[in-house]
Each structure stands twice: as structure tokens, then as C-alpha cells.
Phi, psi and omega in degrees: 000343183302311179296331180290320178291329174295319176300317180301315176300319178295315182295318177298318178302316181289315177300317180298317176295319183277326189250296179197137179297338179300335179295346177298339176299339179297335183289348181295325183290305178298325178298316180297316181299311184294323178295323181290332178270356182057041179264074186294322182296315181295322179296318179296316181294325178298314180291327174300313182290322176301316177294320179298320178299315179298315184293318179297317183290330183270325194243357175295129185298143183237027177088173176220151183265004176277169177303140187238141170214098184195179180270142179227146182246130182281114185253349177204139183229121176245181188295320187245354182209169176219162178249126182253143177246133171219177180294342179277346184133194182255149180225152173269132177229123175287136183202071180288343179277354179063040177294325182253128177261167179299133178079013174286161178238132183218143173263126181233135172251127183176212175206152175273146177218154178299156175296151177222045183290139172298151183210159167208165184306133176073002178287155176300127185273091182295322180298316178296322179297317176297323177301326179287353171258007179081014181258123181236349184226153172263133179269121179256099187277142168268325177209150178231135177236109182281113183269327178209118176261109182296141178285002184283093181216106184267000182302313179301319182295317181291323174303316179296314184291322188258022183298335184258015180248142174281180187301311185292317180294323179293319176298318178298313183296318179296325178291312181299317184283314191231007172079023178297154180288145180259011189297328181276358182290139179301325184267012183308312181302319180293312180295322178294322178296325181272001179074019180270341179295321180286319182288330175295321181259012183297116185307115172090354185296307181282333176293320177296327174299313180298319180294319178296322181291318177303314180296321178295322178295320179294329178080168181297330183294334179256028185301329182294336185263001178310309184300322181290322177294312180304309182299320179294319179294314182298321178300318176301315179290330179296317180292314184292335179272003183061037172065047179297147187304314183293323178289326175300319178300312178298317179303309181296322177299313182289328179293315179294324176297319180299314179293317181301326181295342182263359178277147178289323178239092184295149174285155174287163178299326177297319182292318182293319176298320177297317179297319177299313181295318178296318179300315184287327180288322180296323177282323182227074185301327181297339183294348179294343178268000185267143175304329177304330179266308187280350170280315189276307190297312179303319179294318181294319176298319179302314182299325184274330175287327185236066184286153172236122185272351180284148177240171176120177184298323184292319179293325177294319178295319175304316182297316180295320179297317178295319176300316180293315181295322186297316184268350182299314179298324179293323178293316179294336178290338181251332183248335177065012178225153176228122174274119188304321184272000182299317178298320180291324180289322177297322178294317182292322189277347185305312177298325179294318176296325176297317182294316177301319180300313181293317179292326176298320178297321180288344180296340178287338175260322182228088181304334177295345174292350175301333175297319175292319176300315180294321181295313184288324179297316181292328174295318179295317176301313181300314179298317180299318180299317180295313180296319179299324181291318187265345185284130171299144178239133180248134182261124181261340188074183177286122181287138178283160178295323180300317180293319177304305185298314180296320182297312181289330173297315180294319178298318179291324173297317179297321181289328177298312179295325180295323178295333178260015175058038174259092193291317183294312175296323177303313179295320180296314182286327177298314180296325180294315181295320179297313180299319180297314183291325179297331179299335179292345179270356179295142180298150178272099181269002182286145175284148182229150168221096187211168186219128179234119171267098190286134178286104178241034183064227182275085181184182178236138174199123179236129173261127179243127179241127178221114184067237175257009183262150180218131177226154170250135171253109189068159185238358188072178178178140183215141176280348185256326184235156179269089184299323184296304190277331183268343189234297188293308184296315175297325180292320176296319175299323180298338177262004182068028177267121184245357175205158178244136174288328182197152165241130179247126183255127177289313178193171192262055165265141188305325185283359178244337180227002188302328184273359188299310184297315178297324177295318177294326180292334189240359187217148182278117180234123184286325184203153177233129180235152173233182183302323182295324179299327179287320182295334181277350183267162177297133183056022178056034189232135175238136174278119180225134180043040176079008178249143173264102187258123187244137173262116181276351182265097174248016191248016191268358183306132178083353180266170178290183184296326175297319180292336177268003182301133174298142173242099192259132180237143173199168179242134179231113181056039179085351178268132178271124184242133181233119179256113189274347186060225175247026185298130183278183185294329183295320179290318176306316180297317181296315182300316184293325177296321182273341184223067183297338180268008181296133179228162176211132176277316178240117184245124172270108186308143180283144172054043172058028181083014179297159179286348179282350178235176172066062176290159181297318182298317182293311181298320181293323180289319181291324181050055183290154173289327181208147176245130181253129179244118179262116190203150178273146181295132176051042179291158186282352181271349184076018178284147349282149180295142178300328177298318178295315179296323179294321179296314181297323178293320179301320182272010178055041176263117178299141184239135175234139186231139180284338177289336181265311186264344190081208179300136182250131194234134172233130175245129182251149180288000000 
């Protein structure tokens, strides 16, 4: 247990440094245990590693934003970018031409600058992903001098092996073999809903199957050469995966097992896993924040801390149930939904995915096997589509930390009794953990009064909640991204919203209504209104979810779409909210003439902060407590305009922006 506790101290030190020093209180539990056992040596090593974790998290270089002239080593290579290592830290460098291969050395003159990625709510956070690799800056080169171009370029070999596969089948094969991302897959939403995207790319899952099959073929007579065969196969995959993190973990584990077999007093499998985790964290401290680490290692440690020596079909079924339960809260924390048939489909599809994995591997020797891979892959996609269509879906919303903690506590208690072959307590605690997690699927019957200015990149979208009613004002829209399925629906699910009472459109510019049709196709919407519907109603007002929503713009006849934009006003818990759409200054002037007493506590600024809207007279008359600007980061329009920001500053109106804060949220009593 000594190496495991040493790992715990190192992990706590790193997490405390990266996240919060309050996490240092976690060392009290392992410290108390070691003191009670009088394990002074382990305790001393633990505090050494705790200090090492703190020092690494605080002082490991993270690049510099000053001018740079230095040597860089390519430590990771992707299709459109690479990660460079220097004494100043790691940098992201865009290289779609593939000038630099893995392990190349290059001299670069340039400067580092912060990331400026476009973003929207629920989007994959590429900046956070890079942070888990120790990358915090983008390298903007003025000149590059290639000093050594490594011959390590596997693209031609992969092109040859997968030459008989179409794009989707190739992505699946690459994911099964080497853990490539499935995000560009046409069937990605379906596979993700069924929880297959993580299992397809789960580091080492299919590789472990290949190793087990190889050992079975060798038979018990050749048991002594198992470690060498395992290490040889893993080394091959390590090279072909371009030294992927998960394969490095498996390689080190097999290497440590090989060394351990030569010891007179071998270490336990728990100790070996602890050594591997410590070694990998000392080399790459940032990886403790990566799913590649916190998905794999906690589960592997759980299996070793709570082993089951029984074998047979019942034990395999237990393993699959525990595997599903262990990762389910993590899945719910990112997708907020659970497809009822997904565990059964994963269990049924597992032999097929193993077969596709093996056939994909043989493509490197016989590329024509790609026809079989394509056939089986299309069957997998077809089956997933059918199951996705018929499977009931439960919405969990965002899980609370208390539920997370209680669930894993109950699960670990169940596994403890399982390790001691106490079947009844095991089943009781397992049922309790399932019941607790199932409670997250109960509908939310609480009344709400809240306002969300949703980050939809360069667009507008506002969620209004009153009582148990929910409406969207505008939907955002992008020619590049699926705002409905990638942003709005997951965000609504995170709030346990499964239907909308209405969607209200200000005007028909794509960045305000472009996601509407996809949203209607995938989500339950009771009604859709636009500005004209309000103008045809008495006093230009419609009662929706208990709110009297009024359109103040009746002056847009003969103007462009911005001039016809709805200007919606309503009160929520005594706060007056005004949504300006893209209404220009001419409309503001007309509204002010007819409604000189109009006020707004929360003002959604017109036209994303453009200079065509938000006149000083209009803003001064409204006198809002806060102005909201919905705008995309580093957008090509130059929004918000400096003129608008200067006017807001002059009037001492606080400004909040979605490009800086992301989604902006107000909760009213």
C-alpha cells in the first residue's frame, strides 16, 4: 500500500497547486491512516512527493508572451497543429502543411500570445484541453528554421492501410486502434448519446483484448514469454499511436511488470500501477487534469483496491455493471442525458467492436481487409441509429458535488463487501448507489425566475425562466457549427429543461434564428413567435409563461431586417428587461419619442454592440443597471465597437460580455 499512498500525496499536491490550496486538507486522511500504522517511511516519502507536486504545479514554466528566439522540440503532432517544447514551456503551433513531424527540432523567432479560440456554451473547450498538456500560449512565428526533420511520419502508412475505407469508417478504425477523436464522424451525435464515443476511444480497452487473445494463443506452456510478447505488441501500438498518453500508460505498466517478474520479492499490481502513475505525473504534471488520466487511473486503482477472485459469467456481468456505473456520473456530467438501452447496446456491440479492431489492425498487412471493416462499421452505425431512435432518454441535469460524493462512497462500500465476498451487503450498497444516481433523473418541479444570456458565439440567444415555464428569445445561428445540437440542447438539458413553451425571434438574420429549424427537429417546442405576431396583438403584447412581453418596434416598415427587429420588454421578479435585437439608432429614437418614460434594469445591447445601435441619448434615458453584449470572441465584424463601449463607460453603465464571460446568468428571488 506504500506506493499507493505516495501516489495519493503527489496527486493531492498537484491538484492543490492547480485548483485550490484548500485541497491540501485531503492529506489528513492518508496521514492519519499512515500514522495509525506507524508507516513513517511511507509518510516521509508522501510529504516529499506532496511538496514535489506543489512545486511542479507552481513553478513549471508555462511559456512567455515576450519576443522569442529559441530552439523547439516537437513533442506532439496532430493534423493541423503541433505542440512544441522549449525551456520556457510548451506552445501550440499551427502547422496544417505538416512541415514539422514528431520529434523534429526547429528554431523559431516570434512571440507567444494567449489563445483566442471562438467558443460557445457546451462546446469542447480546446483551451482547457491544451492546458492539460501544459500548453497555455499560442506561438506566432515570424520565421522558422528547420534544424532536424524527424523521419517519424506515419501518414503514408495509414493512408496505405486505410485506402479502402471511407471517411467515417477510417475515423472509427483510427479511434479503435489509436484513440483518434470521433468528433468529425457523421454519426458522432448518435454514438455519443449511447456512450460509445468514450468506449470506442477508451485507452487500452481493445488493446487489452488483443493482448489477452495473444496470450491465449500462446497457451500456458509459453507463459514465461507472455510479458515479452505483451511488451512487443504494446510497443508497436505505442509507435503507431504517435506515443499517445493512454498507450504510454499501458507500455509502462507492461514494462514494470516485466521488470517486476525478475525480482525475488515482486511488487503487487497495485504498487506497479502506483509507480506508473507517479512516473507519468512527474514527467507530465499537467496531465492530472486530463480525462486520459482521471478516466483511466481511478478505475484501474478501484479494480486493484477491490479485487474479485471469482470467475465466470456472473463475475463478468458484475464487472460490466460496475464499469458502467463507475463512468456513468462522468458521462452525465458532460452530456446530462442517459439512454436507457445504451448499457445493453454497449454490451452487445462489444464483440463487434473487438472484431472491427482486429480487422483494422490487419489492414496494415492486407489493405483489402478494409472492405470487411467497412461492412462491419456500417452495420455498427446502422444498429446505433436504430437503438438511438427507440431508446428512452432520461435527463439528469448538472449533477451536484454532493450527489457525486455520495454515489462513489456507496459504490466503494459495495465494492469493499464484494472483495470480502459478502454478497448481500454488496447488493444492498450497489442498489443504494443506483437508486441515488437514478434520483437525478427525477423531473425538476421547482419554480424558477432566472435569465440566461447564452454564449452562442457571434449571435443572440436568451433563455427566460418564469415559474415552470421556459422560453428562448432568438436561437443564435452559425454556418460553421450546429448551435442547436452542440450548444442549446445540451445546455437546456443541463438545467433539466426538456421542452420549451415558446421560441421568440427578433428578426430573420441567421445569427438570431439560424438554429431554429434544427432545434424544432430535435426538441419539443410548443410555439414560435416573431416580431410580426406581437404587432398583430393588442398593445403589441403577448402573454407567455405568465409574462407580458411587449414589442416596442412598430416603426420598421420599409427598413431592412435590422430595422424590423423586435424590441422585447418584460418584467421578471420586478426587474425590467429589454432585448434590443439588432434595432438601429433610428428605431431607438422612435421608441424614445413615443415612450420617454421607458426604463430597463437589464439591457441586452442592440446589434452585438455595433456602432449602428446604442445611442447615448437612448442609453442615458433607459439608465440600465447593467448592459449585456452578446458577441463572439475576436469576431470578424469588430463587435463591440469602441464607440459603443466608450458611450457605456461615459454613462457609468456596467458591461458584461459573452465573449469574455461565456453564458451570463441572473437568478431572481
